[in-house]
N, C-alpha and C positions, 0 to 999 in steps of 0.2 A: 334570596336565591343568588348563587354566584353567576356572574356574567359569563357568557360563552367566550372562549378564546377567539380573538379576531385576527389571528396571524397563522401563517402556514408554518407549522412546527418543523417540517422537514427542511424548508427553505432557510429558516432561522439556524438550524443545526448545520446545514451545509455552509452558510456564510460564516458561522463561528469556526467551523473546521478550517476554512481558508485562513482566518485570522490567526488561529493557533499554529497552523503550518508556517505562516509567514513570520510571526514574532515569538513563537514559543509560548509555553504555558506561563512561565514567570514574567515574560515580557508583555503579556496581554492583561489588561485591566478590564474590569466590568464595563467601564466607560468605552473601552475599545470594542468590546463585544456589542454593546448597545449601538455604537456608531456603525459597525459592520452589518448588523442585522436590522437596524431600524426599530428595535424593541427597547422600551424604557427600562431603567434599572429595576423599578418595582415589578414590572412584568417578568423580567428575567429571574428575579428572586422568587416570584410567585409561581412561575411555571417550571423552573429548573433548580430552585434552591441555590442560586448563585453560580459563580464561575466553575467550580468543580463539578457541579451537576451538569452544566452545559457540556463540559469536556467529556464526561462519561457517556452521556447520550450521543454526542457527536462521534465518539469512538465506536460505540455500538452500531450506529448507522453505517460508519465506514466499514466495519467488519462485515455487515450484511452485504454491502455492495461488493466488497472484495470476494466474499464467499460465493457470489454469483458470477463475477467476472472471470476469476482465474480458472475455475473448472470449465466454464464455457469456452474460454479461449484455448484450452489445452486438450479438451475431450474430442474424440473422434476415432476414425478407423486406425488400426495399427500402421497401415502403410503410409499415413501422412504424419505420424507422430514426430519424427525427427524435424520435419519442416515446421511443425507447430511450435516445437521447442525453440527453433531458430527465430521465428517471428516473435514469439513471446519475449525472448531476450532482447531483441532489437527494440521492441516497443517499451519494455519495462525499464531499461536503463535511462530512458528519457523522462522518467517520472510517472507518478500515478495521477491520472486525470481527476480533477475535482468533479463534483456532481454536475449533471447537465444543466441545472438551473443556476449555476454560478459561473461567472466569467473566468477564463483561463488565468492561471497564475502568471504574474508579470515576469518571473524569473525561475530558474531551475530550483532554487532553494524552496520556493513556494510549492513546487510540485513533488517534493520529497514525500516518502511514505509517512503518513500521519502517525501510524502506530510506532514506527521506528523512531520518529522524532520525539514523541512523548515518552517512549521507553528509555531513551538515552537521557532525556532531561530529568524526569521525575520517577521513572519506573522503580528505581532502587528504594524509594521511600514511600511509594504509593501502591499498595497491593492490588487495588482495582485496576489501575492503569497497567501494571505489570501483567495481570491476568488477561486483560483485553488485548494487549500487544502480543502476548504469547499465542492467543487464539488466532490473531491475524496472521502471524508467521506460520502457524500450523496449517491453516487452510491453503496457503500458497504452496508450502512444502509438499503437502499431500497431493495437490493437483499436479505439481511438477514431477513428483515421484511416479505417479500413475502414468504420466505421459512417457517418462523414461522407460517404464516397464513395457509399454506398448511398442516403443522403438526397439527394445531388446527382443520382444517376441517377433518383430518383423525383421530381425537380423541387421538393424542399422546401428545398434550400440552393443558393445561387448556384453554378453549375458552374465559375466562373472561379477562385476562390481555391484555393490548394494545400491539399488535405486534410491533409497533414502539418503545414502551418503552423497550421491551425485546431486540429489535435489538440494541438500544443504549447501553444497558447493555453489550451485547456481544461485540460490537465494542469497548467499553471502556476497556474490558478485553483484547482484541486482541492488541490494541494500548499500553495498560499498559505493556503487555508482552514485547514490544520493549524495554521499559526502564529497566525492570528486566533482560532481556536477555543481553542487552548491558552492564550491570554492572557485567557480569560474571557468572550469575546463569546457572546451567547445563541444558542440554536438558531434563533430567528427571524431573527437577523442573518445566520447562515450560510445559511439558506434564501434570504434576499434576495440574497445574493451569487450563489448558484447560479442563481436566476431571472434576474439581471442578465446573467450570463455567457451563459445560453441565449439571451437576447434579442439579444445581440451577434452571434450567428451570422448571416451575410449571407443574406438571402432572395432568391429570383429576382426580377429586374426584371419587372414586369407591363407589358404593352403595351396 
């Protein structure tokens, strides 16, 4: 009879996610994951079928968290939609928080979007990573687009532009901030980027 697992699977995946975010997929070895998670090589292969299996499960967990966080942060009554967009931008340009059971990332590079980092590194050659990253981007875009629609209904954003186009614009700014932040730009600079992006949202024409 197989022995029951003696580790917290979610905690192991969260710790592995932090390691992948920090050093990338190719820069992370099985030994690195073992050191980050406290799980031996044999257990890692037995439970996850190696490094790639850990990555896919960690990305799936990340997608689940993102799918809960983004809609919750952006949903609400129409009259507060514009301010929700504003606050989401200000929060998002400073990175995506790790899971609550993992210590904060030591620098901005470690707080970059996990899906974006993996998509850029190996998405072109790994269909599963590409699919999971695309799903992560889609859930954020959909939540942002719905918030834009609410602001349009409330008269705070010009009703003519396509909400999905505006959502893609904001998503591009947010993910681009990962690159800028990871290269050492200050939190004040990232905040300025967020404020500038918010100011670009088209407001209704006043007669």
